[in-house]
Each structure stands twice: as C-alpha cells, then as structure tokens.
N, C-alpha and C positions, 0 to 999 in steps of 0.2 A: 643546713644553710651553707657551711663551707664548701660542700660538694657542689652546690648550685653556683656559688660564686666562682669557683675554679672552672666549672664547665662554661660559664658565661665568658670568662676571660679567654679561654681557649678558642671559643667560637668567634669572639670579637677579633682576635688576631688572625684566625683563618679567613674570616670574611673580609678583613682589610686586605689580606694578601690576594684573595680572588678578585676583589673589586679593582685592584691595581694591576695585576698581572693577567687576569682572565681565568685563573683557576687557583685552587689552594685550600678552599674551605674544608673539603673532605680529606685531602691528603695530610693537612696539618692537624686537623681536629680529631680525626678518627683514632689514631694510635693513642693519643693522650686521653680522649674520652673513655676508651676501653679501660685505661688504668684508673680513671676517676670513678666510673660506673659503667660496666659493660652494656647496660640496658640502653644507653644512648646510641649504640651502633648496631646494625646499620640503619634501621628504619627511621628513628627520630632525627638523626643527622641528615639523612636524605630528604626527609620532609622539610626540614628547616632550609636546606639547600634549594629546594624547589621555590620557596618564597623569595629567597635571596636572588636567585637567577631571574625571576620575573622583574624585580626592581632593577637589576643590572641591565637587563635587556632594554628596558625603557630608557635608561640613561644613555646607553651606547647604541641606540636604534639606528643611527646614521651609518654605523659600520657593519651592519648585518648583511651577510651575503647569502640570500635565500637559496641560490642555486647549489651551494655546497651541501646544504642540509639533507637533501634527498638521499645522497650517497652516504654521508656519515651516519645518519639515523638508521638507514638500512643495515649498515654494519653493526650498529648498536644492538639491533634486535637479535642478530646472530650471537653477538657477544653475551647478551643477557641469558640466552638459552644455554650457552656453554657454561656460564657461571652458575646458574641454578643447578645444572646437572653436577658440576664439580662440588658445589656445596653439599649436595645430598649424598655424595659417595666418598669425598676426600676430606680429611681433617682440615679445619680452617687454617691452622698454622702452616700447613704445607702449601695451601693456596697463597697465603701471604708471602712466604719465602719465594715462590715462583714469581709472583707479581712484582715484588720488590726487585728481584734480579733482572726481570725484563725491563723495568723502568731504568735501572742503572745502566744496563747495556745500551738502551736507546739514547740516553744522555751522553754516554761515552762516544757513540758513533756520531751524534750530532756535533759534539764539541770538536771532533776530529775533522769536521768539514763536510761530512756526508749530508746531503740534502735531497729530500723528495719533493718534487713539484706538487702543488695542490691540483689533483686530478681525480677522476672517479675512482681509480684503483687505490690510490693512496688514502683517499677519504674513507673508502670501504674498510680498508685494513686498519686504519687508525680508529675508526668508529667501533669496529669489532673488538679490538684490544681494549679500548676504553670501556666498552660495555662489560667485558669480563672483569677487569680490575675494579671498575666503579661499583658493580653489583656485589662483588665478593668482599672488597675491603674499603669501600667508599673513597677511593683515590683514583678515579678514572680520568683526571685532568691531563696528566703528562703526555699520553699518546697524541691527543688532539693538539695540545699547545705546542708540542715539538714540531708538528707539521706546519703550524702557523707562525713559528718563531721569527721568520724574516718579514712578516707582514706588519702593517701599521697597527699600533696598539688598539685603535678603535675597531678595526676589522677583527682582530683576535678576540677582544673582550666581547664585542657584540655578537659575532657569529657563534662563539663558544657558549655564550649565555643561553641562546635559543636552543642550541644542541643539548646543553646540560639540562635545561628545563624539561624537554621532551624525554631525554634519556633517563633522568631521575624519576619522572612519572612512570615510565615503563618499568624501571627497576622496582619501584614501590608496588606496582601491580603484580610483578612476579613474586616479590616477597610475600605479598598478601595471599597469593595462590598456594604457597607452601607453608602458610601459617606463621610467617615471621614479621607480619605487620598488621596491627589492629588498633583499636581505639586507645589502648594503653600507650602505644608508641606515639600517637598523635598528641596526647597530653604531655608526654616528655618533650616532644618537638616544640610545643608552645613555650616550655620553660627555657629553651635554647634561643628562641626568637629574638629577645632583647639584645643579645650579643651580636646576632647577625645584623640587626638594624644599626647598631652602633658602628660596627665595622664598615657598613655600607657608607655611612656618612664620612668616616675618616678616610676611606679609600679614594674619594674624589681627588683630593690634593695629591695623594701618592701617585695616582694614575697620570696626572699632568706632568709630574717629575719624570716618570719612566718613559713617557712619550718623547722625551728629548734625546732619544738615541740609546736608551738603556733597556729596551723591552726584551731583546734577545738574551742578553746576559741574565736578566731577571728570570726568564723562562727556564734557562739551563740550570740556574742555581736552585730555583724552586722545584724543578723536576728531580734534580739530584737529591735534594732534601727529602722529597716525597719517597723516592725509591729506598733511601736509607731507612726512613721511619717505618715503612711497610715491611722491609726486610727484618728489621729489629723486632717488630711486633710479632713476627712469625717465629723468631728464634728464642726470644726471651719468654 
C-alpha cells in the first residue's frame, strides 16, 4: 500500500504539471517511479499518459494546431525507431545520461535567447528528439515544449496533447513489439490512473495562472528539471 500511495502522489504532481505547462507527467514521474517500483516505467506510465492526454486535448481543443502535427508526428516515428534500436544495444543508463544532457543543452540555448521558428524542419527535428527521449526514458516533453515556449498557453498545451497522445500510442506499440508492454503493464497503469485524474482537476487553475505571462518561464524551468532528473537517473 505505501508503494501505491507514493506512486499516486508522484503521478498526481506530474499530471498537474503537464496540465498546466503542457508536459511534465513523464519527465517528473518516470525517475521517481523507477525508484519506487521499476515496473511502472516505461509501459504503465506511458499508458496512463495516453489517457491523460486525451482529457487534456478535450480541455484545450480550441488551441490545437492540426497543421503542425503532420511534421512533428513524422519526426516522432523516426525517433521511436532510433530509441528502440538504442534500447536493444545500449545500456539504459547510458541512454538516460545522453537524453538528460541533450535536454539541459537545449534549455541552456533557449535561455540564452536562441529561438527556432515553428516550421516543418524544426517540427520534424523536435518530434524526432522527443520520440527518442520519450520512448527511452518517458520524458519526451521538453524538445517539443521548448519549440512552443513563446506561443500562447492554449496552443502549447492543446497541440502538444494531441502530439503526445499519438506519440505515446506509437511508443507503446513499439514496446509491445519488443516484449516490453503486455497486459501486466496495463494493470499497473490502471493503478496509476487515479493520480492522473486528480492532477488533471488541479491543473485547470494552475494553467489559468501561467497563462498570465508565465508560460515561457514555466517551460524553461520544467525542462531544466526534466533534464536534470533524467541525467541523475542514468548516473545514480
């Protein structure tokens, strides 16, 4: 019981973060869930995230930019293929160290003022990097969120929610193909779902506060925390 309560608390905080900023469930919850019970990552957490993103997509549907998705999701497919290959030949901790380092580097460049316009090329690149990191360590939010950091909160949350739903679904299909996702992981995902639902409810008010001019700062802070957590998970 203590294990499930801790896992629920972690998922609640992660879901609140994603519901407010546009991402954060995987990047916050994955490293902590590994410490609580490694079986929760990646399959069960990704499955829970799929349900959560459906709810968030409906709430933020007015901000969804469908034209962006064909490019970012195409990149995601490439990223997933790269991640599945990496997971089969490279130790997981090395993948985590590399992923965390890339996220921190991107945050540093963004904070310095470097900005990529939202265009087919940048969407493909961010989608591919997100696919690699999301499939390997359940923290694929920062590459996409950093690209949208200067956009309105509703566009960021809405478009990323649709992207994450299809991206997570593809990641789960890939994990299933290599034997890393089955009915046992679905059962574990159901145990995490109450935390995700609670976080969804709490996040509505938090999103309203961030939309008053704080969304970019929140994206940079959450991305930096994501990179650090992923990096530490590979080192420790």
